[in-house]
N, C-alpha and C positions, 0 to 999 in steps of 0.2 A: 699662460703659466698653468701647469697641471698639478693640482694639489692632491697628493696621495695621502689619504686620511687614515691609513692603517699600515702596519708592517706587512700584512698579508697582501694588500694592494701593491706595495713596493716589490715584494717577492714575485708577484705575477709579472710585473714589468721587467724585473731582472731576468726571469725565465724567458720572456719574449725575445730578449736580445742576446740570449746565450750566456748570461752572467750569473746563473745559479746552477750549482752542482748538487743534486740530491744524492745523499749517501745512505743507502739502505743497509750496507754492510755494517755489522756490529763494530762499534768503536768505543773504547774505554774512556770514561770521563776523567780518569786519572792519567794525565799527561798526553794520551794519544790524541784527544781532540785538539789540545793546544799545539801539538806538533803538526797536525794536518793544517791548521789555520796558518801557522808560521810558514809552512811550505807553500801554501797558496799565495801568501804575500810575495815570497821570493820569485815565484813563477808568474805573478799577476794573473793567476787562474781564477775562474769563476768562484763566487762565494759558496763555501760548503754549507749545506743544510743537513745536519745529522738527524736521522729519524730512528736510529736503533742504538741507543746508548746502553752500555753494560749496566745491568741492574735496574734499568728503567724500561725494558722492552715492551711491557704491557701498559705503560702509563699514558701513552700517546704524546708525551712531552717531546719537544724537539729543541735542538740547539743550532743557532745560525752563527757561523763564523765570518769574520771579515766583512761586516755590513757596510763599511764606508771606505774600503780600501781602493787602491788603484786597480784598473782593469787593463786589458790588452791594448795595444797601440791604436786600434781602430776607434776606440772611445775610452781613453785612459781615465777620464774623470766621470764616467757614467754614473757610478754609485753616489757620487757627491752631487752632480748636477741634477740627476733625476730625483734624488731625495729633496732637493730644493726647487722642484717644479720646472726645471729647464730640460731641453732635449739631451739625449745621451751624448751627442757630439758637441755640445756647447763648449766654447772656449773658456778658459779660466778667467780671463779678463771680463768676459760677458757676465760671468757669475759675480765677480767683484762689483760690477756696476749695478746689478740687480739688488745686491745686499746693501750697498751704499744708498741707493735710491729710497729704500724702505726706512732708513734711519731718519730721514727728514719728514716722514709722514706721521700723523697722530697714531698712537697705538690703538689697536682694536682688541678689547678685552675678550677673554674666552666666553663661550656660550655653554651654560649649564644645561645638560640633558637629563631626562628622567632616568632613575636608576634602572627601571625595567627595560630600557633600550640600550644600556651601556654594555658592550661585550665583556668588559673587564669584570662584570659582576656575575658572570655565569656560575662561578664557584666561589664560595666564601668560607674561610676558616678563621675562627675566633678562639681566643683563650687557649685551652689545652689542645685544640686541634691544630694550632700553629706548628709547622715543621718546615724549616727552610731546606732541609735535606730531602724533602719530597721531590724537589726539582733536580734535574741532571746538571748540577753546577760543577764545572770542571776545576780540577787543579791544573792550571795552565802551563806553568813553567816548572822545570825540575827543581829549582831552588825556592819556589814559592812557599810561604809559611802556611798556606791553607787554600781553601776553595773560594774563589772570588766570584760573587754573584753580580756585582756591579762593576762593569767595565765599559758599558755603553747604554746607560739608562739616564733617567732624569731624577735628581734629588729635588724634592719640593719642600720649601719652608717659607714661612711668612712671619713678618715682624709682629710682636704682640698687639700693636694697634691696628693691624690689618692693612697698613698703607703700602706695603711692599711685599710682593711675592717673588721669591728667587727660585729659578730653575738652574741647576748646575749638574755637572758630571764629576763625581769624585769617587774614587775606588772604595769598595766595601768588601770585607772578607767575612765568611761565616765563622763565628766563634763557637756557637752551639745551635741546636735546632730553633732556638727562640731569640738569639742574640747575634748582632752583627758588630764587627769592629769597623768604624767609619773614619776615613781620613778627612778631617775638617781643619784646614789651615786657618789660623786666626786672621790672616791678611786677606783671605778670599771672602767673597760675599756670603757664602754659607756660614763661615766663621763669624762674620759681622752680625748676621741675623741671630746666630746662637748667643752672641754676647749680650744682645738686648733681652733675651729670655733670662740669661744668667743674672742680669742686673735686677730682675724681679724675683730671683731665687727659684726659678721654675725650669724644669726640663723642657727642651724644645720639641714641639710636635713636628713630625717629619713623615713624608711619604716618599717611597722609592718606586718609580714607574719604569718597568722594563718591557722591551718590545713595543715601544711607542711608535707613532707615525714617524717616517724616516727623517723629516726635517728637524725634529725636536732635539736629538742629541747634538746637532750642529749648533742650534741657537743656545743650547745649554753650555756650549764651549765658547760662546762669544763674550768678549770682555766689555759688555755694556756698562755704562756708568752706574754707580750706586743709586738705588731707589728707582731704577728703570727695570720694569718687569719683562723678562724674556718672553712670557706668553703673550703679552700685548704687542711686542715687536714682531713676533712671527705672525701674529694676526694681521698686522699692517703689511707684512711682506706678501702674504697670500691674499690679502684683501677680504678676509673673513675670519671670524673668531674661531679658535681651536675648540673642539667639543670636549667638555670636561664633565665630571660627575662627582658628587659629594662622597668623600671617603667614609668608611664605616666607623672608625674609632678616634679620628682626629679631625679637627675643623679645617680641612683642606680640600681643594678641588684637584682632581687627578685626571689625566687624559683618558677619555672614555673608551678608546679602542686599544689601550695598553694590553699586552699579553698577561702581565703579572704586575700587581701592585702590592707593595709591602708597607704597612703602616706601623707607626709607633712613636717612641720618644727617645731623644738623645739625652742621656743622663746628665745631670748637672755637673757632677765631678767624677763619677766612676769611670774607669777605663778598663780595657781589655787589650791583650797583646795582638798586634797586627804586623804582617810582613814576615820575611822580606818579600819583595815583589819586583819583577823586572819592570822598568819604567821607560818612558819615551826617549831618554838619551841613548838607550840601547845597550845598557850594561847591567850586570848583577851587582848594583852598587848600593841598594837600600838594605837596611837591617831591620830586624824586629824591634818594635818599640810600642809603648802604651798609646792607644788611640781611643777616641770617644766611643762609649758603649751605646749602641742602638738597640733598645728593648722593643721587640716586635709584639704588637697587640692584635694584628689582623693581616691576613693575606687573601687577596681576591685574584682570580685568574680566569682566563678563557679556557674553554675545552681545547685540548691539544696545544697548550701554551708553548710559545717559542721563546727561548732565552737567547738574546744576542750576546756574543762574546768577542772581545778584542784581545789578541795576544800581543801585548805591548812589547816593544823591543826596537831593534834597528829599523831604519826607514825602509819601505814606506808602509805605515799602518795608520789606524784611525786617529791616534793622537796627533799625527803629523798632517793628515788631510783635513781634519777638523780645524786645526790652527791655521793651515794654509789659507783656508777660506775665511773663517770667522775673525781671527785676530787681524789678518791682513785687511779685511773689509772695514773693521772698526778704526784701525789706524788710518786707512785711506780717507774715511769720513772726517776724522779729526784733523788731519793735515790740510784737507781742502777747506774745512771750516776756519782754519787759521790763515787762509788766504794764500797758501802755497800752491805752486803750479804742478801738482803731482798728477801724473797721467795714470799710474796704477801702482798697486802694491801686491806683494806675494810673499808669504812665509814659505820659502822654498822647502817643500816636504822632504826632499832628499837630505836636508841638513838637520833633521830631527829637532825642529823648532829653535835652532841656534842661529839661523840666518834669516833676516828679512831683506828682501830686495825691493827697492823703490825706483820707479822710473819717473823722471820729471820731463815736462814738455821741452822739446828741443830749443824753443825760443826763450827759455828761462833767463838767459843772460841779458838779452835785449829788453825783455819785459821788466825784469826786476832791477837791472843795473847794478848788480852786486857780484862779488866773486863766489867761487864754489865754496870756499871756506865759510863765508858769511851765510850762504844758503844752508850749509850743513849744520851750522850752529842753530839756525832757526828750526830746522827739522828736528834736531835733538831736543829742543825745548818742548816739543809736542810728543815725539816718539818715546822719550824716556821719562814721561810723566804719567802716572795713573796705571790702572789695571792692565790696559792694553799693551803696556810696555814690558810686562813681566817676562815674556818669552822672546825678546828681541835683543840678545846680548851683542850681536854683530849685525850691522846694517850695511848693505851695499847700495850706493846711489848711482844710477846710470841715466842716460837720456833715453827717450822713448823709441829710439831705433832698435832697442833690444827687446825681444820677447821675454819678459821676466818669468813667464811660466815654463820656459824651456831651459832646463838645467844646463844644456850644452852651451847655449848663448850666454847664460849668466857666468859660467866658469870662464868662457872666452873673454867676455867683457872685463871681468875682474882681473884676469891675468894680463891683459894688454893695456888697460886704461888706468889702473891705480898705480901711482908712483910709489916705488918701494920705500922712499924716504919721507916724502911729503904727503902721502896719500892716506894716512891714518889720523883720525881725530878721536881722542880719548876723553871719556867722561866718567868721573869717579863717583862711587857711592850712589848708585841708582837702583831702583826697585828691581828685584830679581827673583826668579824661581829658585828653590833650594836644591834642585835635582842635578844641575850640571856637575859632572865629576871633577871639574877643575877647581871648584870652589873650596875655600878653607872652612874650618868649622865656624868661625865668627861670621863669615858671609852667609853660611847656611842658616845660622841661628837668627840673624837679623833680616834676612831676605834682602840684603843690599850688597851690590858688587859693581865692579867697573864694567863699562860698555864701550863699544868702539863703532865708529862709522868709517867706512872705506870710500874715499872719493874716487869714483870712476867717471867723472864728468869731463867733457872735452870742450864745451861751448866757450868757456872763458880763456881757453888756451890758443884758439885759432880765430881768425877773422871770419865773419859771416861769409859763406860761400867757399871758404877754404878749409873746412873741416874734413877729416878723413871720412871716406864713404865705405860702407861695408862692401866687401868683394864677393858677396854671396850670389846665388843664382838670380835673385830678384833685382840686384843692383849692378851686376857685372856684365850683363849682356843686354842688347836691345830687346824690346818687347817682342818684336817679330821673330827673333831667334828663340826666345823663350817659348813662344807659342808653337813654333815649328818642332822644337825638341819634345815638348809635352805631347803634341799630337802624334809624333812618330815613335813614342817611347816603346810601344809594343812591337813596332816594325824593326826596332833595333835588336829585338830578341828578348827584351826584358818582360817580366810578368808582374 
């Protein structure tokens, strides 16, 4: 496993495989950057690195777009797998297994390094010198309510007793040069930490680390249980503690190689307006509303700092790839811990976090001796409980003859295996995100809505040995014919 310890190391690896597009042509921070990023998603083009932003030409600051998006067909998951230490061509299920394996290991806490060795301390602005607009923060979408500086960073907060440090990814918009508007949902872990400070009548200390080493935003999007620290989990994943350094004005440790670190306090009650903002379902469906006020007390940054930016919207972008890996891995771990024969899990990125696909071992019926309906109820008990369930309103359950990371196979299995009358299992009033556009106002307010599991299982419908067999290339022809066709492919005139 290759642990890339800075964003710059990651960019070097992307450039090596042709997945980085440096753009020296002048590009405007006001909408043009966002449109380029969106277009790169649509084409699955290399990640754009903007070096010449209108109004910031002499600053040396840069903007990185699409840091965790899909790539071309030769290595579709490269930005995700390489960020998490695996080869560019690693399979999605290989990544799932690596993430699940780390869940059962003891956490490895971060390693504090001296201030004078931490790259994020090369420049320090305090007090009157704080100016968020000094960085080329884009207005991403045409309907956005402002300039969003936090779309792919790590929000760092700690409970007052110091027992739990939470790393998360939550959007933040510039309100003025010294203030951010922060989305902090009360049901999310950042909101829970904030509530503990509020019980003491104190504002919450917080740090926002941008341009961190590439694996950290992914772990920040992982729905680990309450009181489990993401920094300890990612340490266990890589087998070594993440390098951190003491912040300047708050008692928090921040990633030492971060490009930009913003420190301050989330006000106890005061709010500022935030939004609207395009979000992961892919629609202009959010509205401006009061959000928590983040008062900035310090900014530290590297020379030539790089700001990563996600242009949230229709699939596939980082909201979807992050969930496809991290939510899927956590649910896979929990389902296996419950004794269920789950072969793999995948939050289908193309479904914008609205579909989770589970594959179960093909021998599940013989092993468990229960019907598909009983198995699905047992899956629901786990999958619709706790934080990891929030973005799984629709679950498809298939046997492991389906490659659930391949959207074509998932659609085919759903269409051909789920009975139109008996194939749906509904579960009412379960934990939900508030962003799906089909929710009513009560469901959005309470974060509770109905969910469904689609039964695409065959094992209990056919006797063993009599189940339908896929008629694809791998199953429909003898091995010697397959090998002959593959070896002669170019002789047939194909390239």
